[in-house]
N, C-alpha and C positions, 0 to 999 in steps of 0.2 A: 485601528492601525497594527494591533499586536498581533489580531487573527490573521491578517496579510504577511506579516514579518515570519510567524509561525509557519504558514503554508509555503513560502517561498524556502524556506529552510527546509521544509519537509522534501520538496520538490528536489532542491539541491542535493541532500542527502540521499534521495532514492537513486538519481543520476549517478552519483558517484559509487554507493553501495553496488550497485547493479553491475557497474564496470567491475569493480574489485572483486565482486562474487565470480563473475565469469572467468576473470584472469587466475583467481584461485582455484578454481575447478578445472582449469587448463592443468594445473601441476599435481593436485590431490584427488581429483573426481569430483561427480556433483554432489554425491549424498555426501561426502565427507566435507566437503564445502560448508553444504548446509549444516551440518552438526557442529563444525567449528564457530561458525557464523553465529549461529543460536547459543552455543556455550559461551563465547566471547558477549554476546549482548545481555545473557543473563548473568554474569559475571558484573558487568557495568552497572546494570539495572539494580542487582542486589546493592551494589555500593551505594548506588543512588539512594534507594529505600534507605541505607543505614543512615545517612548522612543527613539526607533532606525528607525524608519521607514524612508526610502528615496525615495519613488515612490509617484505617485500623485494618489489617488482614484478617481478623478474627469475623469481620462482617461478610468474609468469602460465602458463609453459610446462609446469606440471604441473597446472592446473586443468581440470578437466572442460569440453569447450567449451559443453556446456549451459548452465553456469553463468554464463558470459559474455553471457548473452541478458538478464541483470538491466537492462541499459540500455534494449533493445527494450521490454521490460514496462514500464520507466518511462515509455515515450512513450504506450504505450497507456493506462496508469493515468491521466496527465495528460489526453490526448485525451478518455477516457471519463468523466473529472470534470469536465471543461469541460461539455462537452455534458449529462452528467446533472444537475448544478447548475441550468443555464440552463432544464432542462425541469422538472425536479421538486422543486427546492429544495435547499437545503445539507442539512437535516435528513433527508428521505428517502434522499437520494444517502449519507449516513453510514449509515442504519439498513441499506440495501440493501448497501453494498459491505462493512460489518461482518459481515452475515450470510454473504456468499459467503466471505470471510476465513476463518469460522470452519467452515462448511462444508469448504473444502478443506483448510485446518489438521487438521480432523479426520480427512482420509482422508490425509493425509501421515502423520499421525500413526500412525494405525491401520494402514496397509501398510509404514511404516518407507521410504518413498519418498525417493529423491536422497540414499541413504546415512544417513539421520537413523535414530535408535534407534525401533523399534515404542513406542507408548504404549498400554498396555491398553484395550481398548474397553470401556465400561460403560454400562449403561442409563442411568445419571444422563446422562453425556455427550450421549446421543441425546435425552433429556429437555431437556436445555440447550440443545439446537441447536435443538429444535421451538420452546420457549419464544422463542428469539429471532425464530425465522422468523415464529411468531406476532405478536410485538410489531411486527415491519415490516409484516405485515398489517393489524395495527389502527391502526399509524400513519398508513396510507395511507386509511383511510376517512374520510370527509368527514361 
């Protein structure tokens, strides 16, 4: 149940963050908004690490360097969301980005990429992906 609650919380935050970032970019610019969003996020993350952190940052030397590119991906995500929301609206942005996440997640699971355990492929999963993609197409129809 906790996993579902966190997933719903993340989805809600993505919708709100993308909307807020798009509106912010109207006033200060796309890259400026991206920088502000990342700076505020970093400040909050550092505060949370200070008070709630239970890991060890010194273990970073043991991490695959590929996994350190998450920050770069974050910049791309924020930029893409800002541009997409201003061009196609929040609803279609969320559907299209969700569809992309499902397809990539399916591939990561199916092939056990990045050290994750393989999750068995099934026709039902493929049908689910097809329905999501069909839903994105239908949402975009006028």
